[in-house]
Each structure stands twice: as structure tokens, then as C-alpha cells.
MITI-660503 format. One line per 2 residues: their letters; for each residue x, y, z of N, C-alpha, C. Coordinates in nm, 2 decimals. Example, Ala and Ser with C-alpha at 12.3 -4.5 7.8 and 13.67 -1.06 7.14 Angstrom:
2
as) 1.32,-0.57,0.78,1.23,-0.45,0.78,1.32,-0.33,0.78 ~ 1.28,-0.22,0.71,1.37,-0.11,0.71,1.29,0.00,0.79
This chain:
102
ag) -4.76,-2.73,1.72,-4.82,-2.66,1.61,-4.97,-2.65,1.63 ~ -5.03,-2.73,1.71,-5.17,-2.72,1.73,-5.25,-2.84,1.68
fy) -5.38,-2.84,1.71,-5.47,-2.94,1.67,-5.58,-2.88,1.59 ~ -5.66,-2.97,1.52,-5.78,-2.93,1.45,-5.87,-2.87,1.55
nt) -5.88,-2.74,1.55,-5.95,-2.66,1.66,-6.04,-2.56,1.59 ~ -6.17,-2.57,1.60,-6.26,-2.47,1.54,-6.35,-2.41,1.65
ak) -6.44,-2.32,1.61,-6.53,-2.27,1.70,-6.63,-2.37,1.76 ~ -6.65,-2.48,1.69,-6.74,-2.58,1.74,-6.67,-2.71,1.78
rn) -6.54,-2.72,1.77,-6.46,-2.84,1.81,-6.34,-2.80,1.89 ~ -6.33,-2.86,2.01,-6.21,-2.84,2.09,-6.11,-2.94,2.06
gy) -6.01,-2.91,1.98,-5.91,-3.00,1.94,-5.82,-3.05,2.05 ~ -5.82,-2.99,2.16,-5.74,-3.03,2.28,-5.81,-3.12,2.37
ea) -5.94,-3.13,2.36,-6.01,-3.22,2.46,-5.97,-3.36,2.46 ~ -5.95,-3.42,2.35,-5.91,-3.56,2.34,-5.77,-3.58,2.39
vv) -5.68,-3.49,2.37,-5.54,-3.50,2.42,-5.54,-3.49,2.57 ~ -5.62,-3.40,2.63,-5.62,-3.38,2.77,-5.69,-3.50,2.84
dm) -5.79,-3.56,2.77,-5.85,-3.68,2.82,-5.75,-3.79,2.83 ~ -5.67,-3.81,2.73,-5.57,-3.91,2.72,-5.47,-3.89,2.84
fa) -5.43,-3.76,2.86,-5.34,-3.73,2.97,-5.40,-3.77,3.10 ~ -5.53,-3.75,3.12,-5.60,-3.78,3.25,-5.60,-3.93,3.27
kn) -5.63,-4.01,3.16,-5.64,-4.15,3.17,-5.50,-4.21,3.21 ~ -5.39,-4.14,3.18,-5.26,-4.19,3.21,-5.19,-4.12,3.32
sc) -5.26,-4.04,3.40,-5.21,-3.97,3.51,-5.09,-3.88,3.47 ~ -5.10,-3.81,3.36,-5.00,-3.72,3.31,-5.03,-3.58,3.35
rl) -4.93,-3.50,3.35,-4.94,-3.35,3.37,-4.91,-3.29,3.23 ~ -4.98,-3.17,3.21,-4.96,-3.10,3.08,-4.86,-2.99,3.10
il) -4.76,-2.98,3.02,-4.67,-2.86,3.02,-4.72,-2.77,2.92 ~ -4.75,-2.65,2.96,-4.82,-2.55,2.88,-4.73,-2.42,2.86
pg) -4.66,-2.40,2.75,-4.59,-2.28,2.73,-4.68,-2.16,2.69 ~ -4.62,-2.05,2.70,-4.70,-1.93,2.65,-4.78,-1.86,2.76
md) -4.74,-1.88,2.89,-4.81,-1.82,3.00,-4.79,-1.67,3.00 ~ -4.70,-1.62,2.93,-4.67,-1.48,2.93,-4.73,-1.40,2.81
ll) -4.79,-1.47,2.72,-4.84,-1.41,2.59,-4.97,-1.34,2.61 ~ -4.98,-1.22,2.55,-5.10,-1.14,2.55,-5.15,-1.12,2.41
de) -5.28,-1.12,2.39,-5.34,-1.11,2.26,-5.29,-0.98,2.19 ~ -5.28,-0.87,2.27,-5.26,-0.74,2.21,-5.12,-0.73,2.15
hq) -5.03,-0.82,2.18,-4.89,-0.82,2.12,-4.87,-0.92,2.01 ~ -4.98,-0.97,1.95,-4.97,-1.07,1.85,-5.00,-1.01,1.71
ps) -4.90,-0.99,1.63,-4.93,-0.92,1.50,-5.02,-1.00,1.41 ~ -5.03,-1.13,1.43,-5.11,-1.21,1.34,-5.26,-1.21,1.37
gs) -5.29,-1.14,1.48,-5.43,-1.14,1.53,-5.48,-1.26,1.59 ~ -5.38,-1.35,1.63,-5.42,-1.47,1.70,-5.45,-1.44,1.85
sp) -5.50,-1.54,1.92,-5.54,-1.51,2.06,-5.48,-1.62,2.15 ~ -5.36,-1.60,2.19,-5.30,-1.70,2.28,-5.37,-1.70,2.42
qs) -5.43,-1.59,2.46,-5.50,-1.59,2.59,-5.63,-1.68,2.58 ~ -5.70,-1.68,2.47,-5.81,-1.76,2.45,-5.77,-1.91,2.44
ll) -5.66,-1.94,2.37,-5.62,-2.07,2.36,-5.58,-2.13,2.49 ~ -5.50,-2.05,2.57,-5.47,-2.10,2.70,-5.59,-2.12,2.79
aq) -5.69,-2.04,2.78,-5.81,-2.05,2.86,-5.88,-2.18,2.81 ~ -5.89,-2.21,2.69,-5.95,-2.33,2.63,-5.88,-2.45,2.69
ik) -5.75,-2.46,2.68,-5.67,-2.57,2.72,-5.69,-2.59,2.87 ~ -5.68,-2.48,2.95,-5.69,-2.49,3.09,-5.83,-2.54,3.13
gs) -5.93,-2.50,3.05,-6.07,-2.55,3.08,-6.08,-2.70,3.06 ~ -6.02,-2.75,2.96,-6.02,-2.89,2.93,-5.94,-2.97,3.05
cr) -5.83,-2.91,3.09,-5.75,-2.97,3.20,-5.84,-2.97,3.33 ~ -5.90,-2.86,3.36,-5.99,-2.85,3.48,-6.10,-2.96,3.47
kh) -6.16,-2.97,3.35,-6.27,-3.07,3.33,-6.22,-3.21,3.36 ~ -6.10,-3.24,3.32,-6.05,-3.38,3.33,-5.96,-3.40,3.45
gv) -5.94,-3.30,3.53,-5.85,-3.31,3.64,-5.70,-3.33,3.61 ~ -5.66,-3.27,3.50,-5.52,-3.27,3.46,-5.45,-3.15,3.52
rv) -5.34,-3.17,3.59,-5.26,-3.06,3.64,-5.17,-3.00,3.53 ~ -5.14,-2.87,3.55,-5.07,-2.79,3.45,-4.94,-2.74,3.50
sg) -4.83,-2.75,3.43,-4.71,-2.68,3.46,-4.69,-2.58,3.35 ~ -4.66,-2.46,3.38,-4.65,-2.35,3.28,-4.51,-2.31,3.25
qn) -4.50,-2.25,3.14,-4.37,-2.19,3.10,-4.39,-2.06,3.03 ~ -4.30,-1.97,3.04,-4.30,-1.85,2.95,-4.25,-1.90,2.82
ls) -4.29,-1.82,2.71,-4.25,-1.87,2.58,-4.12,-1.80,2.53 ~ -4.11,-1.67,2.55,-3.99,-1.61,2.49,-3.95,-1.48,2.57
vs) -3.84,-1.43,2.54,-3.80,-1.30,2.59,-3.86,-1.20,2.49 ~ -3.97,-1.14,2.53,-4.05,-1.06,2.44,-4.02,-0.91,2.46
gv) -3.96,-0.87,2.58,-3.94,-0.73,2.61,-4.07,-0.66,2.65 ~ -4.17,-0.74,2.67,-4.30,-0.68,2.71,-4.32,-0.71,2.86
ta) -4.30,-0.61,2.94,-4.31,-0.64,3.09,-4.45,-0.68,3.13 ~ -4.55,-0.65,3.06,-4.68,-0.70,3.09,-4.69,-0.85,3.09
gf) -4.60,-0.92,3.03,-4.59,-1.06,3.03,-4.57,-1.12,3.17 ~ -4.50,-1.04,3.26,-4.49,-1.09,3.40,-4.62,-1.09,3.47
ge) -4.70,-0.99,3.44,-4.84,-0.98,3.50,-4.93,-1.09,3.45 ~ -4.91,-1.13,3.32,-4.99,-1.24,3.26,-4.95,-1.37,3.33
mk) -4.82,-1.39,3.35,-4.78,-1.51,3.41,-4.84,-1.52,3.55 ~ -4.83,-1.41,3.63,-4.89,-1.41,3.76,-5.03,-1.44,3.76
kn) -5.11,-1.38,3.67,-5.25,-1.41,3.66,-5.28,-1.55,3.63 ~ -5.20,-1.61,3.54,-5.22,-1.75,3.51,-5.19,-1.85,3.62
ll) -5.09,-1.81,3.71,-5.06,-1.89,3.82,-5.16,-1.88,3.94 ~ -5.22,-1.76,3.95,-5.31,-1.73,4.07,-5.45,-1.77,4.04
ed) -5.50,-1.77,3.92,-5.64,-1.80,3.89,-5.65,-1.95,3.89 ~ -5.78,-2.00,3.88,-5.81,-2.14,3.86,-5.78,-2.22,3.98
ng) -5.77,-2.17,4.10,-5.75,-2.24,4.22,-5.63,-2.34,4.22 ~ -5.52,-2.30,4.17,-5.40,-2.39,4.17,-5.39,-2.49,4.05
lv) -5.47,-2.47,3.95,-5.46,-2.56,3.83,-5.32,-2.56,3.78 ~ -5.27,-2.44,3.76,-5.12,-2.42,3.73,-5.05,-2.41,3.86
dl) -4.97,-2.51,3.89,-4.90,-2.51,4.02,-4.75,-2.50,4.01 ~ -4.70,-2.48,3.89,-4.56,-2.47,3.87,-4.53,-2.39,3.75
lm) -4.43,-2.30,3.75,-4.40,-2.22,3.64,-4.25,-2.23,3.62 ~ -4.20,-2.27,3.50,-4.06,-2.27,3.47,-4.03,-2.15,3.39
yq) -3.96,-2.06,3.45,-3.92,-1.93,3.38,-3.80,-1.95,3.30 ~ -3.81,-1.94,3.17,-3.71,-1.97,3.07,-3.67,-1.84,2.99
rm) -3.56,-1.85,2.93,-3.52,-1.74,2.84,-3.52,-1.61,2.90 ~ -3.45,-1.60,3.02,-3.44,-1.48,3.09,-3.37,-1.37,3.01
ga) -3.43,-1.25,3.01,-3.38,-1.14,2.93,-3.34,-1.02,3.01 ~ -3.31,-0.91,2.95,-3.27,-0.79,3.02,-3.38,-0.73,3.11
df) -3.51,-0.76,3.08,-3.62,-0.71,3.15,-3.63,-0.77,3.29 ~ -3.57,-0.88,3.31,-3.58,-0.96,3.44,-3.52,-0.88,3.54
């Protein structure tokens, strides 16, 4: 559901720090989500960037997942972008909920 996260407070920083101290990996769903397809005006791309930034800072590896069968083929491009950027920070993707667009 999320953490207390504001413009001046990174709510994920403490969680990622705890993962780093315990040699854990973060499983991060939503690698396929795009801001433009969110009716609520939320920004999954900004949230992923924020969490990945905290992981990079603390040396925590990330495993990604797609979130849903959205029918938006641009989601494949977003997953690819998330896998290829950040010099291998995200080194594994579990593709779930395969739909007709696959």
C-alpha cells in the first residue's frame, strides 16, 4: 500500500536501508506501468525511480515484476527500459499474468 512518502520525505529509504543491512533483495512490481495510463493521476514511474534510487544508494539488488495484464503494449517497452537502465540494478524480471498481447 505504500509508506509515508512526501515531497520532502522518502518513505522507502528506511526500508531499503534495512534490506541492505540484512543482505536482502527487493522485489519490485509495476515495472510495466506508465504514468499516462493511470486514471488517478498517480506516477508509478516516479515511484519506481525513487525506490530504485534508494536501492542504488544502499547497494540493494532489485528483482522486477510486471503488475497486471493491462492490454497496453507500451508496458513491454517500459519493462525493457527498467531492465536495461541503471547498469544492472534490476537483474531479474518475473513476467506474470500473461495475457493475449503476449
